[in-house]
C-alpha positions in Angstrom: 62.6 -45.2 20.0 61.9 -41.9 18.3 62.5 -43.4 14.8 60.1 -46.2 15.6 57.4 -43.8 16.7 57.8 -41.7 13.6 57.6 -44.7 11.4 54.4 -45.8 13.2 52.9 -42.4 12.7 53.8 -42.4 9.0 52.3 -45.9 8.6 49.0 -44.7 10.1 48.9 -41.6 7.9 49.6 -43.8 4.8 46.7 -46.1 5.8 44.4 -43.2 6.4 45.4 -41.7 3.1 44.9 -44.9 1.1 41.6 -45.6 2.8 40.3 -42.1 1.9 41.5 -42.4 -1.7 39.8 -45.8 -2.1 36.6 -44.3 -0.7 36.7 -41.5 -3.3 37.4 -44.0 -6.0 34.5 -46.2 -5.0 32.2 -43.2 -5.0 33.6 -42.0 -8.4 34.8 -38.7 -6.9 38.3 -39.0 -8.2 40.1 -39.7 -11.5 43.1 -42.0 -11.9 45.7 -41.1 -9.3 49.3 -41.8 -8.5 51.1 -41.4 -5.2 54.5 -39.9 -5.3 57.3 -41.3 -3.0 56.8 -38.3 -0.7 53.1 -39.1 -0.4 51.7 -36.3 -2.6 48.8 -37.4 -4.8 48.6 -36.4 -8.4 45.2 -36.9 -10.2 44.6 -37.3 -13.9 41.0 -36.0 -13.9 38.8 -34.4 -11.3 38.6 -34.5 -7.5 35.3 -33.9 -5.8 35.4 -34.0 -1.9 32.5 -31.6 -1.5 29.7 -32.3 1.0 31.7 -34.7 3.1 31.7 -32.8 6.4 35.5 -32.5 6.3 37.3 -30.3 8.8 40.5 -30.7 6.8 41.7 -32.2 3.5 42.9 -35.7 4.5 45.7 -36.0 1.9 48.1 -33.7 0.1 47.3 -33.2 -3.5 49.8 -32.2 -6.1 48.7 -31.7 -9.7 45.1 -32.2 -10.6 44.4 -32.0 -14.3 40.7 -31.4 -14.0 38.7 -29.5 -11.4 39.1 -29.6 -7.6 36.0 -29.1 -5.5 35.9 -29.1 -1.7 32.9 -26.8 -1.2 30.3 -27.2 1.5 32.5 -28.7 4.2 33.8 -27.5 7.6 37.3 -26.6 6.4 39.2 -24.1 8.4 42.4 -24.5 6.3 43.4 -25.4 2.7 46.4 -27.4 3.8 46.4 -30.4 1.4 44.9 -28.5 -1.5 46.5 -29.1 -4.9 49.5 -27.2 -6.1 48.0 -26.8 -9.5 44.6 -27.2 -11.1 44.7 -28.0 -14.8 42.8 -27.3 -18.0 40.5 -30.3 -18.2 36.8 -30.0 -17.4 37.2 -26.2 -16.8 40.1 -26.6 -14.4 38.2 -24.8 -11.6 38.9 -24.6 -7.9 35.9 -24.4 -5.5 36.4 -24.0 -1.7 33.2 -22.1 -1.1 30.8 -22.6 1.8 33.4 -23.5 4.4 34.9 -21.8 7.5 38.1 -20.5 6.0 39.7 -17.3 7.3 42.7 -17.6 5.0 43.6 -18.8 1.5 47.0 -20.0 2.5 47.6 -23.4 0.9 45.4 -22.9 -2.1 46.7 -23.7 -5.7 49.3 -21.4 -7.1 47.9 -22.0 -10.6 44.2 -22.2 -11.6 43.3 -22.4 -15.2 39.6 -22.1 -14.7 37.3 -20.4 -12.1 38.3 -19.7 -8.5 35.5 -19.7 -5.9 36.1 -18.9 -2.3 32.8 -17.3 -1.5 30.7 -17.8 1.6 33.6 -18.2 4.0 35.1 -16.0 6.8 38.0 -14.7 4.9 39.6 -11.5 6.2 42.3 -11.5 3.5 43.0 -12.7 0.0 46.7 -13.3 0.7 47.9 -16.6 -0.7 45.6 -16.8 -3.7 46.9 -17.4 -7.3 48.4 -14.4 -9.1 46.5 -15.3 -12.2 43.1 -16.9 -12.7 42.0 -17.8 -16.2 38.2 -17.8 -15.4 36.1 -15.9 -12.9 37.2 -15.1 -9.3 34.5 -15.1 -6.7 35.1 -13.9 -3.1 31.7 -12.5 -2.2 30.0 -13.1 1.2 33.2 -12.9 3.3 34.6 -10.4 5.8 37.2 -8.7 3.6 38.2 -5.2 4.5 40.9 -5.1 1.8 41.6 -6.6 -1.6 45.3 -6.7 -1.0 46.6 -10.1 -2.2 44.0 -10.5 -4.9 45.1 -11.9 -8.3 47.0 -9.5 -10.5 45.1 -10.9 -13.5 41.6 -12.4 -13.9 40.5 -13.2 -17.4 36.8 -13.4 -16.4 34.9 -11.4 -13.8 36.0 -10.5 -10.2 33.1 -10.5 -7.7 33.8 -9.1 -4.2 30.2 -8.1 -3.3 28.9 -8.5 0.3 32.1 -7.8 2.2 33.4 -5.0 4.4 35.3 -3.1 1.8 35.8 0.7 2.0 38.5 0.8 -0.8 39.1 -1.2 -3.9 42.9 -0.8 -3.8 44.4 -4.2 -4.5 41.9 -5.4 -7.1 43.2 -7.0 -10.3 45.0 -4.7 -12.7 43.7 -6.8 -15.6 40.2 -8.1 -15.3 37.0 -8.6 -17.3 34.6 -6.9 -15.0 34.4 -6.0 -11.2 31.3 -6.5 -9.2 31.6 -4.7 -5.9 28.2 -3.7 -4.6 26.8 -4.5 -1.2 29.8 -3.2 0.8 29.8 -0.4 3.4 30.6 2.1 0.7 29.2 2.5 -2.9 31.8 2.4 -5.6 31.5 3.9 -9.0 32.9 2.8 -12.4 35.6 5.5 -12.0 36.6 4.0 -8.6 37.0 0.7 -10.3 39.2 2.1 -13.1 41.4 4.0 -10.6 41.7 0.8 -8.5 43.1 -1.1 -11.4 45.8 1.5 -11.5 46.5 1.2 -7.8 45.2 4.6 -6.9 41.6 4.2 -5.9 40.1 6.8 -3.6 37.8 5.8 -0.8 34.2 5.2 -2.0 31.3 7.2 -0.6 29.8 5.9 2.6 26.6 4.0 1.8 24.6 6.0 4.3 25.6 9.2 2.5 24.6 7.7 -0.9 21.2 6.6 0.5 20.6 10.1 2.0 21.6 11.7 -1.4 19.2 9.4 -3.2 16.4 10.3 -0.8 16.9 14.0 -1.4 16.7 13.4 -5.1 13.4 11.5 -4.7 12.0 14.2 -2.5 12.8 16.9 -5.0 11.1 14.8 -7.8 8.0 14.5 -5.6 7.9 18.3 -5.2 
């Protein structure tokens, strides 16, 4: 009886998966795809499941040779996201504008940009170790950069978060944007953070007060 129930569930899941893939194909949201025996879907080209009001990714993707976009949905998990996003068409991964609190399940390899901005992330744990393009995690609820990529070939943007330290930021990175946090970081803070020894930045209230004093002295 248990085996029969499991087979029935698998059949329903397969039907749901196939129906979803056909929907994407009809809307020209997916490249040529193949389904592995274990049900994982590889795509030769792009996958665009953005703006579909999804609460989860309905299928499990494997290797996507183009970009993968799932932005502007209601996702609370990245379970089902591709294992690898390739070099074609920029090879970017975009999961921005969702309801994510974690990056667990995201691709292990991204050869373009990585965008997880405008979510509810409290941690960067689970993200790729290396990103070939830009890495955007602004407008989240991050209190730490622990778990961030070790290497970002482009820029690293962590503005509009709750950061009081930059420890954990990429060691190798093009440029770091970190304004609009509870503290104000200097270029020296950024350089020290890359070495894993960043001090706490100055509280923003202190910085604003200091700037006001400077303005007052100028007026006198």
